C-alpha positions in Angstrom: -6.9 3.2 12.5 -3.0 4.1 12.7 -2.5 0.7 14.3 -3.7 -1.3 11.7 -1.4 -3.7 9.3 -2.7 -3.9 6.0 -3.7 -7.0 4.1 -5.8 -8.4 1.7 -8.0 -9.7 4.5 -7.9 -6.4 6.3 -9.2 -4.7 3.5 -12.2 -6.7 2.8 -12.9 -6.7 6.9 -13.1 -2.8 6.7 -15.6 -2.3 3.8 -17.7 -5.3 5.1 -17.4 -3.2 8.5 -18.4 0.3 6.7 -21.3 -1.7 4.8 -22.6 -3.3 8.2 -22.5 0.7 9.9 -24.1 1.9 6.9 -21.2 3.9 5.7 -20.4 4.8 2.3 -18.3 2.5 0.4 -18.0 4.1 -2.7 -14.8 5.3 -4.1 -15.1 8.6 -3.3 -16.9 8.2 -0.3 -13.7 6.0 1.0 -11.2 8.5 -0.5 -12.7 11.4 1.6 -12.9 9.5 5.0 -10.5 7.1 5.2 -8.2 7.4 2.1 -5.3 4.2 3.7 -8.4 2.0 3.4 -9.4 3.0 -0.4 -5.3 2.9 -0.9 -4.9 -0.4 0.7 -7.8 -1.8 -1.7 -6.2 -0.6 -4.7 -2.6 -1.7 -4.1 -4.3 -5.4 -3.1 -7.2 -5.7 -5.3 -5.7 -3.2 -8.3 -8.7 -1.2 -8.2 -11.7 -0.2 -5.6 -14.5 -2.0 -7.5 -12.6 -5.1 -7.5 -12.0 -4.7 -3.7 -15.7 -4.1 -2.9 -17.0 -6.7 -5.3 -14.3 -9.4 -3.3 -16.1 -8.3 0.0 -19.3 -9.8 -1.4 -20.9 -6.7 -2.3 -22.7 -5.3 -5.9 -20.1 -2.6 -6.5 -22.7 -0.7 -9.0 -25.0 -0.5 -6.1 -22.7 1.6 -4.3 -20.6 3.7 -6.9 -20.5 7.6 -7.0 -19.3 9.5 -9.4 -16.1 10.1 -9.0 -14.4 13.5 -8.5 -11.2 11.9 -10.4 -10.5 12.2 -14.3 -7.5 10.8 -16.1 -7.1 14.5 -17.4 -7.5 16.1 -13.8 -4.7 13.0 -12.5 -2.3 14.1 -15.5 -2.6 17.8 -14.5 -2.1 17.3 -10.7 1.2 15.4 -11.8 2.7 17.8 -13.7 2.1 20.5 -11.4 3.9 17.9 -9.0 6.5 17.6 -11.1 6.8 21.5 -11.5 7.4 21.8 -8.5 9.9 19.2 -8.6 8.2 17.4 -5.4 8.9 13.8 -5.2 7.5 11.6 -7.2 8.6 8.1 -5.8 5.9 5.9 -4.3 7.1 6.1 -1.0 7.2 9.0 -0.8 3.1 10.3 -2.4 2.2 7.3 0.0 3.1 9.8 2.6 2.3 13.3 1.2 0.1 12.5 -1.8 -2.3 9.8 -1.0 -5.7 10.6 -2.5 -3.8 11.2 -6.2 -1.5 8.3 -6.0 -5.0 5.8 -5.1 -6.7 8.0 -7.8 -3.9 7.6 -9.9 -3.5 4.3 -9.2 -7.2 3.4 -10.2 -7.5 5.2 -13.5 -4.3 4.0 -14.9 -4.0 0.7 -13.3 -0.4 1.4 -11.9 1.5 4.2 -10.3 4.0 3.7 -13.0 1.6 3.7 -16.0 0.5 7.5 -14.4 4.0 8.8 -14.4 5.0 6.9 -17.6 1.7 8.9 -19.1 3.1 12.5 -18.6 6.9 11.2 -19.7 8.2 10.4 -16.4 11.1 6.8 -16.5 9.8 5.3 -13.1 12.9 3.3 -13.1 14.6 6.9 -12.7 12.7 7.2 -9.6 14.1 3.8 -7.7 17.0 4.3 -4.8 17.1 0.8 -5.6 19.2 0.3 -8.7 21.9 -1.7 -7.4 19.5 -3.7 -6.0 18.0 -7.4 -7.4 16.0 -10.4 -6.3 19.0 -11.7 -4.7 20.7 -9.0 -2.8 17.1 -8.3 -1.4 16.8 -12.1 0.1 20.1 -11.7 1.1 20.0 -8.9 3.3 16.3 -9.8 4.7 18.1 -12.7 6.1 21.0 -10.5 7.5 19.0 -8.6 9.2 16.8 -11.6 10.6 19.9 -13.3 11.9 20.8 -10.5 13.5 17.2 -10.6 15.7 16.0 -6.9 13.5 12.2 -6.5 12.9 11.8 -7.0 9.9 8.0 -6.4 9.6 7.3 -3.5 7.3 6.7 -1.2 9.8 9.5 -2.3 12.2 12.2 -1.6 9.0 10.0 1.7 8.4 11.0 2.4 11.7 14.8 1.8 11.3 14.5 3.9 7.7 15.5 0.9 5.9 13.0 2.2 3.1 15.6 1.1 0.4 15.2 -2.5 1.3 11.6 -2.4 2.1 10.8 -0.5 -1.5 13.4 -2.9 -3.0 11.4 -5.9 -1.4 8.3 -4.4 -2.7 9.2 -3.9 -6.6 10.7 -7.5 -7.1 8.5 -9.5 -5.1 5.0 -7.7 -5.2 5.1 -6.9 -1.7 7.1 -7.3 1.7 5.1 -10.2 2.8 6.0 -12.0 -0.4 10.2 -11.0 -0.3 10.5 -12.3 2.8 8.8 -15.7 2.2 11.1 -15.5 -1.2 13.9 -15.2 1.6 12.5 -18.7 3.3 11.5 -16.9 6.2 7.9 -17.2 7.9 6.3 -13.9 7.0 3.2 -15.5 9.5 5.1 -15.4 12.6 6.9 -12.5 12.0 3.8 -10.7 11.5 2.0 -12.0 14.6 5.3 -11.0 16.5 5.2 -7.5 15.2 1.4 -7.1 16.5 2.7 -8.6 19.7 5.1 -5.4 19.8 2.8 -2.8 19.4 0.4 -4.6 22.0 3.5 -4.6 25.0 3.6 -0.8 24.1 0.0 0.0 24.4 -0.4 0.6 21.0 -3.6 -0.1 18.5 -4.3 -3.5 18.3 -4.7 -4.9 14.6 -8.8 -5.5 14.3 -9.5 -9.1 14.5 -9.0 -10.7 10.9 -12.6 -12.6 9.0 -12.1 -16.1 9.0 
């Protein structure tokens, strides 16, 4: 599943496929065996219940009692803070995906969860010198140099600051590319083609 390229359609497709295969699609069940789907669902639909509902499924019939609570999340975050671990969104996506998903679900966003324990989210950002204009300009510059500017491509090139800034200012990386006046779908499809040529996992078909 590592080769999947997540978007709203992919989330819906995966939820429906789990349902068809009689797999658990409750928040807790998905968290336990497919946390990246949970994370993507929370990212694109704000909370897991809304993602399931958008997939045409009555969430009240699949919901289980969740093991996370707002108090537990605050305690866990304080522990990470005390250990001086990075609480930047992108680092927690890599190292603490479960608490990231739970915090986003219970508090509405990662930023709000951190603010509850007294952390200024802006102080964690590494793109304080970025703005919307600079992001678009850099995207266009890389595109002209024929750099792979897909989300996965830039992460591979270690241009994390640009990706983080683009996501911050435009909502997600796809919207940042579109704002720069570039064909996001074409760039995305080209990236899928690259995966196929290298023998990597080919993304599952989208729902029509």
